[in-house]
Gaussian input, Z-matrix of N, CA and C with variables (Angstrom, degrees):
# hf/3-21g

backbone

0 1
 N
 C     1     B1
 C     2     B2     1     A1
 N     3     B3     2     A2     1     D1
 C     4     B4     3     A3     2     D2
 C     5     B5     4     A4     3     D3
 N     6     B6     5     A5     4     D4
 C     7     B7     6     A6     5     D5
 C     8     B8     7     A7     6     D6
 N     9     B9     8     A8     7     D7
 C    10    B10     9     A9     8     D8
 C    11    B11    10    A10     9     D9
 N    12    B12    11    A11    10    D10
 C    13    B13    12    A12    11    D11
 C    14    B14    13    A13    12    D12
 N    15    B15    14    A14    13    D13
 C    16    B16    15    A15    14    D14
 C    17    B17    16    A16    15    D15
 N    18    B18    17    A17    16    D16
 C    19    B19    18    A18    17    D17
 C    20    B20    19    A19    18    D18
 N    21    B21    20    A20    19    D19
 C    22    B22    21    A21    20    D20
 C    23    B23    22    A22    21    D21
 N    24    B24    23    A23    22    D22
 C    25    B25    24    A24    23    D23
 C    26    B26    25    A25    24    D24
 N    27    B27    26    A26    25    D25
 C    28    B28    27    A27    26    D26
 C    29    B29    28    A28    27    D27
 N    30    B30    29    A29    28    D28
 C    31    B31    30    A30    29    D29
 C    32    B32    31    A31    30    D30
 N    33    B33    32    A32    31    D31
 C    34    B34    33    A33    32    D32
 C    35    B35    34    A34    33    D33
 N    36    B36    35    A35    34    D34
 C    37    B37    36    A36    35    D35
 C    38    B38    37    A37    36    D36
 N    39    B39    38    A38    37    D37
 C    40    B40    39    A39    38    D38
 C    41    B41    40    A40    39    D39
 N    42    B42    41    A41    40    D40
 C    43    B43    42    A42    41    D41
 C    44    B44    43    A43    42    D42
 N    45    B45    44    A44    43    D43
 C    46    B46    45    A45    44    D44
 C    47    B47    46    A46    45    D45
 N    48    B48    47    A47    46    D46
 C    49    B49    48    A48    47    D47
 C    50    B50    49    A49    48    D48
 N    51    B51    50    A50    49    D49
 C    52    B52    51    A51    50    D50
 C    53    B53    52    A52    51    D51
 N    54    B54    53    A53    52    D52
 C    55    B55    54    A54    53    D53
 C    56    B56    55    A55    54    D54
 N    57    B57    56    A56    55    D55
 C    58    B58    57    A57    56    D56
 C    59    B59    58    A58    57    D57
 N    60    B60    59    A59    58    D58
 C    61    B61    60    A60    59    D59
 C    62    B62    61    A61    60    D60
 N    63    B63    62    A62    61    D61
 C    64    B64    63    A63    62    D62
 C    65    B65    64    A64    63    D63
 N    66    B66    65    A65    64    D64
 C    67    B67    66    A66    65    D65
 C    68    B68    67    A67    66    D66
 N    69    B69    68    A68    67    D67
 C    70    B70    69    A69    68    D68
 C    71    B71    70    A70    69    D69
 N    72    B72    71    A71    70    D70
 C    73    B73    72    A72    71    D71
 C    74    B74    73    A73    72    D72
 N    75    B75    74    A74    73    D73
 C    76    B76    75    A75    74    D74
 C    77    B77    76    A76    75    D75
 N    78    B78    77    A77    76    D76
 C    79    B79    78    A78    77    D77
 C    80    B80    79    A79    78    D78
 N    81    B81    80    A80    79    D79
 C    82    B82    81    A81    80    D80
 C    83    B83    82    A82    81    D81
 N    84    B84    83    A83    82    D82
 C    85    B85    84    A84    83    D83
 C    86    B86    85    A85    84    D84
 N    87    B87    86    A86    85    D85
 C    88    B88    87    A87    86    D86
 C    89    B89    88    A88    87    D87
 N    90    B90    89    A89    88    D88
 C    91    B91    90    A90    89    D89
 C    92    B92    91    A91    90    D90
 N    93    B93    92    A92    91    D91
 C    94    B94    93    A93    92    D92
 C    95    B95    94    A94    93    D93
 N    96    B96    95    A95    94    D94
 C    97    B97    96    A96    95    D95
 C    98    B98    97    A97    96    D96
 N    99    B99    98    A98    97    D97
 C   100   B100    99    A99    98    D98
 C   101   B101   100   A100    99    D99
 N   102   B102   101   A101   100   D100
 C   103   B103   102   A102   101   D101
 C   104   B104   103   A103   102   D102
 N   105   B105   104   A104   103   D103
 C   106   B106   105   A105   104   D104
 C   107   B107   106   A106   105   D105
 N   108   B108   107   A107   106   D106
 C   109   B109   108   A108   107   D107
 C   110   B110   109   A109   108   D108
 N   111   B111   110   A110   109   D109
 C   112   B112   111   A111   110   D110
 C   113   B113   112   A112   111   D111
 N   114   B114   113   A113   112   D112
 C   115   B115   114   A114   113   D113
 C   116   B116   115   A115   114   D114
 N   117   B117   116   A116   115   D115
 C   118   B118   117   A117   116   D116
 C   119   B119   118   A118   117   D117
 N   120   B120   119   A119   118   D118
 C   121   B121   120   A120   119   D119
 C   122   B122   121   A121   120   D120
 N   123   B123   122   A122   121   D121
 C   124   B124   123   A123   122   D122
 C   125   B125   124   A124   123   D123
 N   126   B126   125   A125   124   D124
 C   127   B127   126   A126   125   D125
 C   128   B128   127   A127   126   D126
 N   129   B129   128   A128   127   D127
 C   130   B130   129   A129   128   D128
 C   131   B131   130   A130   129   D129
 N   132   B132   131   A131   130   D130
 C   133   B133   132   A132   131   D131
 C   134   B134   133   A133   132   D132
 N   135   B135   134   A134   133   D133
 C   136   B136   135   A135   134   D134
 C   137   B137   136   A136   135   D135
 N   138   B138   137   A137   136   D136
 C   139   B139   138   A138   137   D137
 C   140   B140   139   A139   138   D138
 N   141   B141   140   A140   139   D139
 C   142   B142   141   A141   140   D140
 C   143   B143   142   A142   141   D141
 N   144   B144   143   A143   142   D142
 C   145   B145   144   A144   143   D143
 C   146   B146   145   A145   144   D144
 N   147   B147   146   A146   145   D145
 C   148   B148   147   A147   146   D146
 C   149   B149   148   A148   147   D147
 N   150   B150   149   A149   148   D148
 C   151   B151   150   A150   149   D149
 C   152   B152   151   A151   150   D150
 N   153   B153   152   A152   151   D151
 C   154   B154   153   A153   152   D152
 C   155   B155   154   A154   153   D153
 N   156   B156   155   A155   154   D154
 C   157   B157   156   A156   155   D155
 C   158   B158   157   A157   156   D156
 N   159   B159   158   A158   157   D157
 C   160   B160   159   A159   158   D158
 C   161   B161   160   A160   159   D159
 N   162   B162   161   A161   160   D160
 C   163   B163   162   A162   161   D161
 C   164   B164   163   A163   162   D162
 N   165   B165   164   A164   163   D163
 C   166   B166   165   A165   164   D164
 C   167   B167   166   A166   165   D165
 N   168   B168   167   A167   166   D166
 C   169   B169   168   A168   167   D167
 C   170   B170   169   A169   168   D168
 N   171   B171   170   A170   169   D169
 C   172   B172   171   A171   170   D170
 C   173   B173   172   A172   171   D171
 N   174   B174   173   A173   172   D172
 C   175   B175   174   A174   173   D173
 C   176   B176   175   A175   174   D174
 N   177   B177   176   A176   175   D175
 C   178   B178   177   A177   176   D176
 C   179   B179   178   A178   177   D177
 N   180   B180   179   A179   178   D178
 C   181   B181   180   A180   179   D179
 C   182   B182   181   A181   180   D180
 N   183   B183   182   A182   181   D181
 C   184   B184   183   A183   182   D182
 C   185   B185   184   A184   183   D183
 N   186   B186   185   A185   184   D184
 C   187   B187   186   A186   185   D185
 C   188   B188   187   A187   186   D186
 N   189   B189   188   A188   187   D187
 C   190   B190   189   A189   188   D188
 C   191   B191   190   A190   189   D189
 N   192   B192   191   A191   190   D190
 C   193   B193   192   A192   191   D191
 C   194   B194   193   A193   192   D192
 N   195   B195   194   A194   193   D193
 C   196   B196   195   A195   194   D194
 C   197   B197   196   A196   195   D195
 N   198   B198   197   A197   196   D196
 C   199   B199   198   A198   197   D197
 C   200   B200   199   A199   198   D198
 N   201   B201   200   A200   199   D199
 C   202   B202   201   A201   200   D200
 C   203   B203   202   A202   201   D201
 N   204   B204   203   A203   202   D202
 C   205   B205   204   A204   203   D203
 C   206   B206   205   A205   204   D204
 N   207   B207   206   A206   205   D205
 C   208   B208   207   A207   206   D206
 C   209   B209   208   A208   207   D207
 N   210   B210   209   A209   208   D208
 C   211   B211   210   A210   209   D209
 C   212   B212   211   A211   210   D210
 N   213   B213   212   A212   211   D211
 C   214   B214   213   A213   212   D212
 C   215   B215   214   A214   213   D213
 N   216   B216   215   A215   214   D214
 C   217   B217   216   A216   215   D215
 C   218   B218   217   A217   216   D216
 N   219   B219   218   A218   217   D217
 C   220   B220   219   A219   218   D218
 C   221   B221   220   A220   219   D219
 N   222   B222   221   A221   220   D220
 C   223   B223   222   A222   221   D221
 C   224   B224   223   A223   222   D222
 N   225   B225   224   A224   223   D223
 C   226   B226   225   A225   224   D224
 C   227   B227   226   A226   225   D225
 N   228   B228   227   A227   226   D226
 C   229   B229   228   A228   227   D227
 C   230   B230   229   A229   228   D228
 N   231   B231   230   A230   229   D229
 C   232   B232   231   A231   230   D230
 C   233   B233   232   A232   231   D231
 N   234   B234   233   A233   232   D232
 C   235   B235   234   A234   233   D233
 C   236   B236   235   A235   234   D234
 N   237   B237   236   A236   235   D235
 C   238   B238   237   A237   236   D236
 C   239   B239   238   A238   237   D237
 N   240   B240   239   A239   238   D238
 C   241   B241   240   A240   239   D239
 C   242   B242   241   A241   240   D240
 N   243   B243   242   A242   241   D241
 C   244   B244   243   A243   242   D242
 C   245   B245   244   A244   243   D243
 N   246   B246   245   A245   244   D244
 C   247   B247   246   A246   245   D245
 C   248   B248   247   A247   246   D246
 N   249   B249   248   A248   247   D247
 C   250   B250   249   A249   248   D248
 C   251   B251   250   A250   249   D249
 N   252   B252   251   A251   250   D250
 C   253   B253   252   A252   251   D251
 C   254   B254   253   A253   252   D252
 N   255   B255   254   A254   253   D253
 C   256   B256   255   A255   254   D254
 C   257   B257   256   A256   255   D255
 N   258   B258   257   A257   256   D256
 C   259   B259   258   A258   257   D257
 C   260   B260   259   A259   258   D258
 N   261   B261   260   A260   259   D259
 C   262   B262   261   A261   260   D260
 C   263   B263   262   A262   261   D261
 N   264   B264   263   A263   262   D262
 C   265   B265   264   A264   263   D263
 C   266   B266   265   A265   264   D264
 N   267   B267   266   A266   265   D265
 C   268   B268   267   A267   266   D266
 C   269   B269   268   A268   267   D267
 N   270   B270   269   A269   268   D268
 C   271   B271   270   A270   269   D269
 C   272   B272   271   A271   270   D270
 N   273   B273   272   A272   271   D271
 C   274   B274   273   A273   272   D272
 C   275   B275   274   A274   273   D273
 N   276   B276   275   A275   274   D274
 C   277   B277   276   A276   275   D275
 C   278   B278   277   A277   276   D276
 N   279   B279   278   A278   277   D277
 C   280   B280   279   A279   278   D278
 C   281   B281   280   A280   279   D279
 N   282   B282   281   A281   280   D280
 C   283   B283   282   A282   281   D281
 C   284   B284   283   A283   282   D282
 N   285   B285   284   A284   283   D283
 C   286   B286   285   A285   284   D284
 C   287   B287   286   A286   285   D285
 N   288   B288   287   A287   286   D286
 C   289   B289   288   A288   287   D287
 C   290   B290   289   A289   288   D288
 N   291   B291   290   A290   289   D289
 C   292   B292   291   A291   290   D290
 C   293   B293   292   A292   291   D291
 N   294   B294   293   A293   292   D292
 C   295   B295   294   A294   293   D293
 C   296   B296   295   A295   294   D294
 N   297   B297   296   A296   295   D295
 C   298   B298   297   A297   296   D296
 C   299   B299   298   A298   297   D297
 N   300   B300   299   A299   298   D298
 C   301   B301   300   A300   299   D299
 C   302   B302   301   A301   300   D300
 N   303   B303   302   A302   301   D301
 C   304   B304   303   A303   302   D302
 C   305   B305   304   A304   303   D303
 N   306   B306   305   A305   304   D304
 C   307   B307   306   A306   305   D305
 C   308   B308   307   A307   306   D306
 N   309   B309   308   A308   307   D307
 C   310   B310   309   A309   308   D308
 C   311   B311   310   A310   309   D309
 N   312   B312   311   A311   310   D310
 C   313   B313   312   A312   311   D311
 C   314   B314   313   A313   312   D312
 N   315   B315   314   A314   313   D313
 C   316   B316   315   A315   314   D314
 C   317   B317   316   A316   315   D315
 N   318   B318   317   A317   316   D316
 C   319   B319   318   A318   317   D317
 C   320   B320   319   A319   318   D318
 N   321   B321   320   A320   319   D319
 C   322   B322   321   A321   320   D320
 C   323   B323   322   A322   321   D321
 N   324   B324   323   A323   322   D322
 C   325   B325   324   A324   323   D323
 C   326   B326   325   A325   324   D324

   B1=1.4470
   B2=1.5244
   B3=1.3085
   B4=1.4612
   B5=1.5348
   B6=1.3247
   B7=1.4660
   B8=1.5255
   B9=1.3496
   B10=1.4612
   B11=1.5287
   B12=1.3113
   B13=1.4657
   B14=1.5241
   B15=1.3273
   B16=1.4642
   B17=1.5276
   B18=1.3276
   B19=1.4617
   B20=1.5278
   B21=1.3212
   B22=1.4647
   B23=1.5207
   B24=1.3307
   B25=1.4709
   B26=1.5241
   B27=1.3129
   B28=1.4665
   B29=1.5290
   B30=1.3286
   B31=1.4575
   B32=1.5306
   B33=1.3173
   B34=1.4622
   B35=1.5257
   B36=1.3266
   B37=1.4579
   B38=1.5185
   B39=1.3247
   B40=1.4616
   B41=1.5338
   B42=1.3264
   B43=1.4664
   B44=1.5303
   B45=1.3113
   B46=1.4619
   B47=1.5251
   B48=1.3422
   B49=1.4551
   B50=1.5296
   B51=1.3155
   B52=1.4628
   B53=1.5288
   B54=1.3215
   B55=1.4648
   B56=1.5245
   B57=1.3127
   B58=1.4675
   B59=1.5289
   B60=1.3249
   B61=1.4684
   B62=1.5245
   B63=1.3285
   B64=1.4668
   B65=1.5197
   B66=1.3221
   B67=1.4659
   B68=1.5244
   B69=1.3110
   B70=1.4634
   B71=1.5327
   B72=1.3289
   B73=1.4784
   B74=1.5249
   B75=1.3400
   B76=1.4568
   B77=1.5283
   B78=1.3270
   B79=1.4632
   B80=1.5293
   B81=1.3260
   B82=1.4611
   B83=1.5186
   B84=1.3415
   B85=1.4649
   B86=1.5263
   B87=1.3250
   B88=1.4640
   B89=1.5213
   B90=1.3597
   B91=1.4568
   B92=1.5273
   B93=1.3128
   B94=1.4609
   B95=1.5215
   B96=1.3099
   B97=1.4670
   B98=1.5250
   B99=1.3454
   B100=1.4607
   B101=1.5264
   B102=1.3419
   B103=1.4702
   B104=1.5248
   B105=1.3255
   B106=1.4569
   B107=1.5095
   B108=1.3212
   B109=1.4659
   B110=1.5195
   B111=1.3270
   B112=1.4578
   B113=1.5262
   B114=1.2945
   B115=1.4646
   B116=1.5258
   B117=1.3343
   B118=1.4654
   B119=1.5310
   B120=1.3348
   B121=1.4550
   B122=1.5182
   B123=1.3296
   B124=1.4613
   B125=1.5186
   B126=1.3328
   B127=1.4628
   B128=1.5215
   B129=1.3167
   B130=1.4634
   B131=1.5243
   B132=1.3346
   B133=1.4589
   B134=1.5135
   B135=1.3301
   B136=1.4627
   B137=1.5270
   B138=1.3107
   B139=1.4708
   B140=1.5261
   B141=1.3327
   B142=1.4537
   B143=1.5245
   B144=1.3210
   B145=1.4566
   B146=1.5160
   B147=1.3330
   B148=1.4746
   B149=1.5201
   B150=1.3233
   B151=1.4693
   B152=1.5290
   B153=1.3256
   B154=1.4622
   B155=1.5210
   B156=1.3193
   B157=1.4799
   B158=1.5250
   B159=1.3207
   B160=1.4657
   B161=1.5236
   B162=1.3360
   B163=1.4680
   B164=1.5307
   B165=1.3271
   B166=1.4613
   B167=1.5297
   B168=1.3163
   B169=1.4641
   B170=1.5274
   B171=1.3370
   B172=1.4624
   B173=1.5229
   B174=1.3202
   B175=1.4626
   B176=1.5224
   B177=1.3106
   B178=1.4641
   B179=1.5287
   B180=1.3213
   B181=1.4639
   B182=1.5228
   B183=1.3313
   B184=1.4662
   B185=1.5274
   B186=1.3360
   B187=1.4646
   B188=1.5271
   B189=1.3247
   B190=1.4642
   B191=1.5257
   B192=1.3132
   B193=1.4686
   B194=1.5242
   B195=1.3170
   B196=1.4636
   B197=1.5306
   B198=1.3206
   B199=1.4672
   B200=1.5179
   B201=1.3295
   B202=1.4657
   B203=1.5253
   B204=1.3109
   B205=1.4574
   B206=1.5336
   B207=1.3283
   B208=1.4692
   B209=1.5294
   B210=1.3114
   B211=1.4609
   B212=1.5290
   B213=1.3361
   B214=1.4657
   B215=1.5358
   B216=1.3260
   B217=1.4647
   B218=1.5299
   B219=1.3231
   B220=1.4632
   B221=1.5290
   B222=1.3216
   B223=1.4688
   B224=1.5274
   B225=1.3058
   B226=1.4605
   B227=1.5173
   B228=1.3315
   B229=1.4617
   B230=1.5236
   B231=1.3182
   B232=1.4682
   B233=1.5295
   B234=1.3223
   B235=1.4647
   B236=1.5295
   B237=1.3391
   B238=1.4724
   B239=1.5295
   B240=1.3125
   B241=1.4635
   B242=1.5309
   B243=1.3188
   B244=1.4629
   B245=1.5292
   B246=1.3193
   B247=1.4593
   B248=1.5322
   B249=1.3196
   B250=1.4667
   B251=1.5278
   B252=1.3331
   B253=1.4671
   B254=1.5249
   B255=1.3335
   B256=1.4669
   B257=1.5310
   B258=1.3097
   B259=1.4610
   B260=1.5295
   B261=1.3137
   B262=1.4609
   B263=1.5196
   B264=1.3224
   B265=1.4602
   B266=1.5276
   B267=1.3136
   B268=1.4633
   B269=1.5307
   B270=1.3323
   B271=1.4716
   B272=1.5305
   B273=1.3190
   B274=1.4665
   B275=1.5267
   B276=1.3217
   B277=1.4679
   B278=1.5269
   B279=1.3089
   B280=1.4630
   B281=1.5322
   B282=1.3350
   B283=1.4656
   B284=1.5232
   B285=1.3316
   B286=1.4706
   B287=1.5288
   B288=1.3173
   B289=1.4658
   B290=1.5281
   B291=1.3208
   B292=1.4603
   B293=1.5253
   B294=1.3240
   B295=1.4646
   B296=1.5259
   B297=1.3124
   B298=1.4627
   B299=1.5249
   B300=1.3335
   B301=1.4655
   B302=1.5329
   B303=1.3289
   B304=1.4701
   B305=1.5353
   B306=1.3426
   B307=1.4578
   B308=1.5179
   B309=1.3469
   B310=1.4647
   B311=1.5210
   B312=1.3344
   B313=1.4580
   B314=1.5214
   B315=1.3440
   B316=1.4592
   B317=1.5280
   B318=1.3072
   B319=1.4579
   B320=1.5175
   B321=1.3244
   B322=1.4614
   B323=1.5219
   B324=1.3322
   B325=1.4770
   B326=1.5109
   A1=108.81
   A2=115.68
   A3=119.84
   A4=110.84
   A5=114.19
   A6=119.59
   A7=110.61
   A8=116.44
   A9=120.96
   A10=110.31
   A11=117.05
   A12=120.58
   A13=110.74
   A14=117.27
   A15=120.96
   A16=110.33
   A17=116.11
   A18=120.55
   A19=110.42
   A20=116.80
   A21=120.89
   A22=110.45
   A23=116.64
   A24=119.98
   A25=111.00
   A26=117.46
   A27=121.11
   A28=110.40
   A29=116.65
   A30=120.54
   A31=111.28
   A32=116.68
   A33=121.50
   A34=109.91
   A35=116.66
   A36=121.18
   A37=112.90
   A38=116.56
   A39=120.98
   A40=111.23
   A41=116.75
   A42=121.16
   A43=111.56
   A44=116.72
   A45=121.56
   A46=108.03
   A47=114.81
   A48=118.78
   A49=112.87
   A50=116.73
   A51=121.58
   A52=108.25
   A53=116.31
   A54=119.99
   A55=109.03
   A56=115.65
   A57=120.04
   A58=110.55
   A59=117.73
   A60=119.69
   A61=111.73
   A62=117.80
   A63=120.89
   A64=110.65
   A65=116.38
   A66=120.82
   A67=110.43
   A68=116.78
   A69=120.84
   A70=110.94
   A71=116.74
   A72=120.75
   A73=110.31
   A74=116.78
   A75=121.17
   A76=111.05
   A77=117.04
   A78=121.00
   A79=112.50
   A80=117.03
   A81=121.10
   A82=113.95
   A83=117.82
   A84=120.84
   A85=111.88
   A86=114.81
   A87=120.15
   A88=111.16
   A89=116.71
   A90=120.74
   A91=111.16
   A92=116.35
   A93=120.63
   A94=111.49
   A95=115.63
   A96=120.48
   A97=112.79
   A98=117.40
   A99=120.85
   A100=114.22
   A101=118.33
   A102=119.67
   A103=111.19
   A104=114.66
   A105=120.67
   A106=113.88
   A107=114.71
   A108=123.60
   A109=109.04
   A110=115.97
   A111=120.40
   A112=112.23
   A113=117.89
   A114=120.08
   A115=112.68
   A116=117.17
   A117=119.19
   A118=111.91
   A119=117.94
   A120=121.23
   A121=111.51
   A122=116.98
   A123=121.77
   A124=107.97
   A125=116.12
   A126=118.20
   A127=110.97
   A128=115.08
   A129=121.65
   A130=110.37
   A131=116.56
   A132=120.73
   A133=112.92
   A134=116.66
   A135=120.20
   A136=110.01
   A137=116.61
   A138=120.60
   A139=110.17
   A140=116.53
   A141=120.64
   A142=110.22
   A143=116.70
   A144=120.77
   A145=112.17
   A146=115.95
   A147=119.07
   A148=110.70
   A149=116.20
   A150=119.56
   A151=110.94
   A152=117.50
   A153=121.01
   A154=110.51
   A155=117.24
   A156=120.47
   A157=109.20
   A158=116.66
   A159=120.96
   A160=110.99
   A161=116.82
   A162=120.40
   A163=111.28
   A164=116.18
   A165=119.78
   A166=111.99
   A167=116.04
   A168=121.01
   A169=112.68
   A170=117.69
   A171=122.68
   A172=110.42
   A173=115.81
   A174=120.72
   A175=109.74
   A176=115.99
   A177=122.47
   A178=112.19
   A179=117.52
   A180=121.05
   A181=113.26
   A182=116.85
   A183=120.59
   A184=113.34
   A185=117.24
   A186=120.59
   A187=110.41
   A188=115.61
   A189=122.00
   A190=110.62
   A191=116.00
   A192=120.46
   A193=110.43
   A194=117.11
   A195=121.82
   A196=110.59
   A197=117.26
   A198=120.79
   A199=110.84
   A200=116.46
   A201=119.92
   A202=110.98
   A203=116.68
   A204=120.49
   A205=109.81
   A206=116.79
   A207=119.38
   A208=110.70
   A209=117.34
   A210=120.60
   A211=110.49
   A212=116.56
   A213=120.13
   A214=110.68
   A215=116.84
   A216=121.14
   A217=110.24
   A218=116.79
   A219=121.43
   A220=110.34
   A221=116.64
   A222=121.19
   A223=109.90
   A224=117.32
   A225=121.33
   A226=112.15
   A227=116.30
   A228=120.08
   A229=110.42
   A230=117.20
   A231=120.96
   A232=109.97
   A233=117.83
   A234=120.50
   A235=111.52
   A236=116.86
   A237=120.52
   A238=110.91
   A239=116.30
   A240=120.66
   A241=111.31
   A242=117.85
   A243=120.77
   A244=110.74
   A245=116.66
   A246=121.25
   A247=111.91
   A248=117.46
   A249=122.35
   A250=112.50
   A251=116.74
   A252=120.95
   A253=110.70
   A254=116.71
   A255=119.55
   A256=110.91
   A257=115.17
   A258=120.27
   A259=109.56
   A260=115.25
   A261=120.33
   A262=113.09
   A263=113.85
   A264=122.04
   A265=109.65
   A266=117.00
   A267=120.69
   A268=112.64
   A269=117.46
   A270=120.93
   A271=112.64
   A272=117.10
   A273=121.03
   A274=111.82
   A275=116.45
   A276=120.53
   A277=112.16
   A278=114.74
   A279=120.54
   A280=109.77
   A281=117.19
   A282=121.87
   A283=110.19
   A284=116.97
   A285=120.70
   A286=110.55
   A287=116.78
   A288=120.00
   A289=111.14
   A290=116.25
   A291=119.93
   A292=110.55
   A293=116.73
   A294=120.40
   A295=111.07
   A296=116.34
   A297=119.53
   A298=111.46
   A299=117.19
   A300=119.63
   A301=111.04
   A302=114.98
   A303=120.96
   A304=111.64
   A305=116.12
   A306=120.29
   A307=116.55
   A308=116.27
   A309=119.48
   A310=110.40
   A311=116.76
   A312=121.16
   A313=107.82
   A314=117.75
   A315=120.32
   A316=112.79
   A317=118.63
   A318=120.39
   A319=111.52
   A320=117.05
   A321=121.73
   A322=112.69
   A323=117.41
   A324=120.79
   A325=111.01
   D1=134.92
   D2=-177.30
   D3=-78.62
   D4=160.90
   D5=176.39
   D6=-60.82
   D7=-36.62
   D8=179.24
   D9=-61.95
   D10=-41.58
   D11=178.89
   D12=-67.22
   D13=-40.22
   D14=176.72
   D15=-60.50
   D16=-44.86
   D17=179.97
   D18=-64.43
   D19=-42.12
   D20=179.00
   D21=-61.14
   D22=-45.77
   D23=178.79
   D24=-61.45
   D25=-40.19
   D26=-179.96
   D27=-65.00
   D28=-48.29
   D29=-179.51
   D30=-64.37
   D31=-38.91
   D32=177.24
   D33=-62.67
   D34=-43.12
   D35=179.06
   D36=-63.97
   D37=-30.87
   D38=177.13
   D39=-77.46
   D40=-37.09
   D41=-178.05
   D42=-75.34
   D43=-39.73
   D44=-178.46
   D45=-93.28
   D46=104.13
   D47=-177.36
   D48=-107.04
   D49=12.37
   D50=176.21
   D51=-106.39
   D52=144.25
   D53=175.90
   D54=-75.49
   D55=163.84
   D56=178.56
   D57=-58.36
   D58=-43.56
   D59=-177.77
   D60=-69.21
   D61=-38.82
   D62=177.86
   D63=-65.15
   D64=-43.89
   D65=179.15
   D66=-64.81
   D67=-42.06
   D68=179.71
   D69=-60.55
   D70=-43.60
   D71=177.15
   D72=-63.07
   D73=-44.38
   D74=179.81
   D75=-58.96
   D76=-43.82
   D77=-177.17
   D78=-63.62
   D79=-17.96
   D80=177.77
   D81=-85.43
   D82=-4.32
   D83=-177.65
   D84=-85.58
   D85=156.87
   D86=176.04
   D87=-63.25
   D88=-38.88
   D89=-179.41
   D90=-59.67
   D91=-39.53
   D92=179.40
   D93=-64.36
   D94=-39.12
   D95=-175.67
   D96=-79.41
   D97=-13.53
   D98=-175.24
   D99=-90.59
   D100=-8.63
   D101=-176.54
   D102=-109.91
   D103=156.17
   D104=174.73
   D105=98.55
   D106=171.64
   D107=178.83
   D108=-74.75
   D109=119.65
   D110=-175.98
   D111=-113.78
   D112=38.48
   D113=-177.17
   D114=-62.35
   D115=-22.78
   D116=-179.51
   D117=-113.79
   D118=20.30
   D119=-179.55
   D120=99.83
   D121=-59.98
   D122=176.41
   D123=-99.52
   D124=137.80
   D125=-179.37
   D126=-66.88
   D127=155.62
   D128=178.68
   D129=-58.69
   D130=-43.22
   D131=-179.48
   D132=-66.05
   D133=-38.11
   D134=179.75
   D135=-66.02
   D136=-43.38
   D137=177.10
   D138=-63.24
   D139=-40.66
   D140=177.83
   D141=-62.30
   D142=-41.08
   D143=178.86
   D144=-58.72
   D145=-41.41
   D146=177.52
   D147=-62.56
   D148=-39.54
   D149=178.54
   D150=-69.08
   D151=-36.92
   D152=177.92
   D153=-61.88
   D154=-41.21
   D155=176.61
   D156=-55.90
   D157=-46.60
   D158=178.87
   D159=-62.36
   D160=-43.79
   D161=179.92
   D162=-61.62
   D163=-40.65
   D164=-179.63
   D165=-64.99
   D166=-25.70
   D167=-179.43
   D168=-93.42
   D169=-5.14
   D170=-176.42
   D171=-89.56
   D172=135.14
   D173=176.73
   D174=-68.80
   D175=146.14
   D176=-177.44
   D177=-50.41
   D178=-46.00
   D179=-177.20
   D180=-67.95
   D181=-15.26
   D182=-178.53
   D183=-97.69
   D184=-0.81
   D185=179.57
   D186=-72.48
   D187=139.12
   D188=-179.55
   D189=-100.69
   D190=170.72
   D191=175.03
   D192=-58.84
   D193=-38.28
   D194=177.66
   D195=-63.58
   D196=-38.27
   D197=176.88
   D198=-62.25
   D199=-45.34
   D200=179.07
   D201=-64.24
   D202=-36.54
   D203=177.66
   D204=-62.77
   D205=-43.27
   D206=179.11
   D207=-67.48
   D208=-37.13
   D209=177.63
   D210=-59.64
   D211=-42.23
   D212=178.18
   D213=-65.59
   D214=-37.15
   D215=177.21
   D216=-62.62
   D217=-41.77
   D218=179.07
   D219=-62.83
   D220=-46.82
   D221=179.79
   D222=-58.47
   D223=-46.29
   D224=179.65
   D225=-61.43
   D226=-44.67
   D227=-179.44
   D228=-62.70
   D229=-48.42
   D230=-177.60
   D231=-59.97
   D232=-45.00
   D233=-179.68
   D234=-62.94
   D235=-44.71
   D236=179.90
   D237=-64.31
   D238=-43.86
   D239=-176.05
   D240=-69.54
   D241=-37.63
   D242=177.57
   D243=-61.50
   D244=-34.09
   D245=179.93
   D246=-69.08
   D247=-14.43
   D248=-178.53
   D249=-102.64
   D250=22.54
   D251=-176.39
   D252=-55.78
   D253=127.65
   D254=178.50
   D255=-77.56
   D256=163.03
   D257=175.79
   D258=-73.25
   D259=156.56
   D260=174.15
   D261=88.17
   D262=-168.84
   D263=-177.92
   D264=-73.38
   D265=124.22
   D266=-177.19
   D267=-103.26
   D268=2.36
   D269=-173.45
   D270=-50.89
   D271=-47.79
   D272=-177.49
   D273=-110.44
   D274=33.77
   D275=-175.90
   D276=-94.30
   D277=152.17
   D278=175.25
   D279=-62.87
   D280=-31.53
   D281=177.13
   D282=-58.62
   D283=-49.75
   D284=179.20
   D285=-64.37
   D286=-44.46
   D287=-177.66
   D288=-61.31
   D289=-38.63
   D290=178.20
   D291=-63.94
   D292=-45.18
   D293=177.52
   D294=-61.08
   D295=-40.01
   D296=-179.74
   D297=-64.07
   D298=-33.44
   D299=175.57
   D300=-60.39
   D301=-28.08
   D302=179.94
   D303=-94.64
   D304=11.51
   D305=173.56
   D306=89.05
   D307=9.72
   D308=-178.32
   D309=-123.44
   D310=118.09
   D311=174.25
   D312=-99.81
   D313=109.59
   D314=-176.31
   D315=-64.36
   D316=-17.48
   D317=178.24
   D318=-79.81
   D319=-8.15
   D320=178.49
   D321=-95.72
   D322=0.46
   D323=-179.34
   D324=-67.62

C-alpha cells in the first residue's frame, strides 16, 4: 500500500465520523432524501453516502483506485462544507443533513 493510500484512508477516517450502520439508517430517512442536488433523481450526496457505506465495509486490501478517488472526494467535500457552517443551531439544518449524507455528523465532532 502506498503512502498516498495510507494518507487517504487516514483523512477519510477523520472526515467520516459515522459508522456504516448509522449512515445506512440515516440514508433511509426522509430528511436524508430531501437535501442536495437532485438533477438525476437521487442527490449526489445521497448516492455518495451509499458508496461510503460500502467503502466502510470493504477490507483495505480490496479497495480499488476508484475507491481511493471517491474517498478523496468525500474528504474534500466535508472540509469545504464544514467551512460554510451557518450561524445558529444546526441540529435540524439542511447543512447538517447534507454533511450527514457524506458520512459526517458535525454534532459528533
